[in-house]
C-alpha positions in Angstrom: 0.0 0.0 0.0 1.3 3.4 -1.0 0.5 6.4 1.2 0.3 9.8 -0.5 -0.3 13.2 1.3 -1.6 16.2 -0.5 -2.1 19.3 1.7 -4.2 17.9 4.6 -5.5 14.9 2.7 -4.2 11.3 2.8 -4.7 8.8 0.0 -3.9 5.1 -0.3 -3.0 3.4 -3.5 -2.7 -0.4 -3.9 0.8 -0.9 -5.2 -0.2 -4.0 -7.1 -2.7 -2.1 -9.2 0.0 0.1 -10.7 1.8 -0.6 -13.9 5.6 -0.3 -14.0 5.3 3.0 -15.9 2.7 4.4 -13.4 4.9 3.4 -10.5 8.0 5.0 -12.1 6.0 8.2 -12.7 4.7 8.3 -9.2 8.2 7.7 -7.7 9.6 10.5 -10.0 6.9 12.9 -8.8 7.1 12.2 -5.1 10.6 10.9 -4.6 11.3 8.4 -1.8 9.4 10.5 0.8 6.0 9.1 0.0 6.8 5.6 -1.2 5.8 2.6 1.0 8.0 2.4 4.0 7.1 -0.5 6.3 4.5 -2.8 7.7 0.9 -2.5 6.7 -0.9 0.4 8.4 -3.4 -0.6 11.1 -7.0 -0.4 9.8 -8.0 1.9 12.7 -5.3 4.5 11.9 -6.1 4.3 8.1 -9.7 5.1 9.0 -8.8 8.1 11.2 -6.3 9.8 8.9 -8.6 9.4 5.9 -11.2 11.4 7.8 -13.6 8.6 8.9 -14.8 8.4 12.5 -14.0 5.0 13.9 -16.6 3.2 16.1 -16.1 4.0 19.8 -15.7 0.3 20.5 -12.5 0.2 18.3 -10.5 2.6 20.6 -9.8 2.3 24.3 -10.2 5.9 25.5 -8.6 8.2 26.4 -6.0 7.8 23.6 -3.4 10.0 21.9 -1.3 10.1 18.8 2.5 9.8 18.9 4.3 11.2 16.0 7.9 10.2 15.1 10.0 12.0 12.5 13.3 10.4 11.3 16.1 12.5 10.0 16.6 10.1 7.1 14.5 7.4 5.4 14.0 4.4 7.8 16.0 1.4 6.7 14.4 -1.0 9.2 10.8 0.2 9.5 9.4 -3.1 11.0 12.1 -3.3 13.6 11.7 0.4 14.5 7.9 0.0 14.9 8.3 -3.0 17.2 11.0 -1.2 19.2 8.7 1.7 19.7 5.8 -0.5 20.7 8.1 -1.8 23.5 9.3 1.6 24.5 5.9 3.2 24.5 3.5 0.9 26.4 -0.1 1.2 25.3 0.8 1.5 21.6 -0.2 -1.2 19.2 -1.5 0.6 16.1 1.0 2.1 13.6 1.0 3.8 10.3 4.0 4.9 8.3 2.9 8.2 6.7 6.1 8.0 4.5 9.7 6.8 4.9 10.5 9.4 7.5 7.2 9.7 9.5 5.6 7.1 11.8 2.2 7.6 13.5 1.3 5.6 16.6 -1.9 5.4 18.6 -1.4 5.1 22.4 -4.4 3.9 24.3 -4.9 3.9 28.1 -5.3 0.1 28.4 -3.8 -2.6 30.6 -0.4 -2.1 29.0 -0.3 1.7 29.4 2.2 3.2 31.9 1.5 6.7 33.1 5.1 7.8 32.8 6.3 10.9 30.9 8.0 10.3 27.5 11.6 11.3 27.9 14.8 11.6 25.8 15.5 8.1 27.0 13.3 6.8 24.1 15.4 8.7 21.6 18.7 7.6 23.2 17.6 3.9 23.0 16.8 4.3 19.3 20.1 6.0 18.7 22.0 3.2 20.4 20.1 0.3 18.7 19.4 1.8 15.2 22.0 4.7 14.9 19.2 7.2 14.3 17.9 10.0 16.4 14.3 10.9 15.6 12.1 13.7 16.9 9.0 12.7 18.8 5.7 14.4 19.8 3.5 12.7 22.3 0.2 14.4 21.7 -2.7 15.3 24.0 -5.2 12.7 25.0 -8.7 12.8 23.3 -11.8 11.2 24.7 -14.1 11.4 21.7 -13.4 9.3 18.5 -15.1 12.0 16.5 -12.3 14.4 17.4 -9.5 12.1 16.3 -9.1 13.3 12.7 -9.1 17.0 13.6 -6.7 16.3 16.5 -4.4 14.4 14.2 -4.4 17.1 11.5 -3.7 19.9 13.9 -0.9 18.1 15.9 0.8 16.8 12.7 0.8 20.3 11.1 2.3 21.9 14.2 4.9 19.1 14.7 6.1 19.4 11.1 6.5 23.1 11.5 8.3 22.8 14.9 10.9 20.2 13.9 11.8 22.1 10.8 12.4 25.2 13.0 14.2 23.3 15.8 15.7 20.1 14.4 18.0 19.6 17.4 15.1 19.4 19.9 13.9 15.8 20.0 11.0 15.4 22.4 7.8 17.5 22.6 5.1 16.5 25.2 1.4 17.3 24.8 0.7 21.1 24.8 4.4 21.8 25.0 4.3 21.6 21.2 2.0 24.7 21.1 4.6 26.6 23.0 7.4 25.7 20.5 4.9 26.3 17.6 4.5 29.9 18.9 8.2 30.3 19.2 8.8 29.1 15.7 6.5 31.9 14.5 8.6 34.6 16.1 11.2 36.4 14.0 14.8 35.6 15.3 15.5 39.3 15.9 12.3 39.7 18.0 13.1 36.5 20.0 16.6 37.8 20.7 15.2 41.1 21.9 12.7 39.3 24.2 15.3 36.9 25.7 17.5 39.9 26.5 15.4 40.1 29.7 17.4 37.2 30.9 20.8 38.8 30.2 21.6 39.6 33.9 21.6 35.8 34.6 22.2 34.3 31.2 25.6 32.8 32.2 24.4 31.3 35.5 23.5 27.8 34.4 22.6 26.4 37.7 20.4 29.3 38.6 18.5 29.0 35.4 18.1 25.3 35.8 16.7 25.8 39.3 14.3 28.5 38.0 13.1 26.3 35.2 12.4 23.4 37.6 10.6 25.8 39.9 8.3 26.8 37.0 7.8 23.2 35.8 6.7 22.3 39.3 4.0 24.9 39.3 6.0 27.4 41.3 6.2 24.9 44.2 9.5 25.5 46.1 9.4 22.2 47.9 8.6 20.0 44.9 11.3 21.8 42.8 13.9 21.3 45.5 13.0 17.6 45.8 13.3 17.1 42.0 16.8 18.6 42.0 17.9 16.9 45.2 18.6 20.1 47.0 17.5 21.7 50.3 14.3 23.8 50.1 16.2 26.8 51.4 18.7 26.6 48.5 15.8 26.6 46.0 14.2 29.5 47.8 17.5 31.5 47.7 17.9 30.9 44.0 14.4 32.0 43.2 14.8 35.1 45.2 18.2 35.7 43.5 16.6 35.5 40.1 13.9 37.9 41.1 16.5 40.4 42.4 18.8 40.2 39.4 16.2 40.4 36.7 13.4 42.4 38.5 10.9 39.8 37.3 8.8 38.4 40.1 8.3 34.7 39.0 6.1 34.0 41.9 3.3 35.8 39.9 1.8 33.5 37.3 1.9 35.9 34.4 5.6 36.6 35.0 6.3 32.9 35.5 4.6 32.1 32.2 6.6 34.7 30.4 9.9 33.6 31.9 9.3 30.0 30.9 8.7 31.1 27.3 11.9 33.1 27.4 13.9 30.1 28.9 12.6 27.9 26.1 13.5 30.5 23.5 16.9 31.0 24.9 17.6 27.3 25.0 16.5 26.8 21.4 18.6 29.7 20.3 21.6 28.2 22.0 21.0 24.8 20.3 21.0 26.5 16.9 
């Protein structure tokens, strides 16, 4: 089965129905990007990405899509798919959109583990297959009728973000929206915005502590525990950041702004 994408539409063509001339023309038009890549796509995912609403009984809800983009055409698609099924419990449906993009469906079933997807998944693939893909674990949906629009929106944003930030490999749920917003900001404007961090830009440990403080919902005790430090140390670093930058990150609106700036500064450094 050949999968073709045109704008937001997905089409399937039975490879056996094509003549040699038709196949050669199709390959010339699309290149290797959209030629068949791996195991047969699951019927459920084919239904969803073609715009059909699957029966509620066919999905164990809540569920989410996981998108994987490989930096080069996959040479071992079947082995990669099986490895990802093992690394991401609850996945069992797959569809190769093309030789570089794999779509998985993760369901909250008896195999699912409520653990955050981390760079460890990427590191394992790099060690076993010598390839380091980008991955987006999407948000959970609870209505099968939302699956198609969910898929289209997340895939469109994911493609935009990985093009803008190829060195950033893991995006979790709505974190993708943040990076999508950042990718839409002109570099000069982003540099001007992140200048607010200049007073502490070189203080790596301070910024790491502040980032954890923000990730923990501005909870001093939780942030200190995550970084294995005394609560008073975390408190001191938060106060130091406020004093040096004049930005009170104990206020939600300021905290949200600083987290955006930290992400922007990190991405700029990666580039």
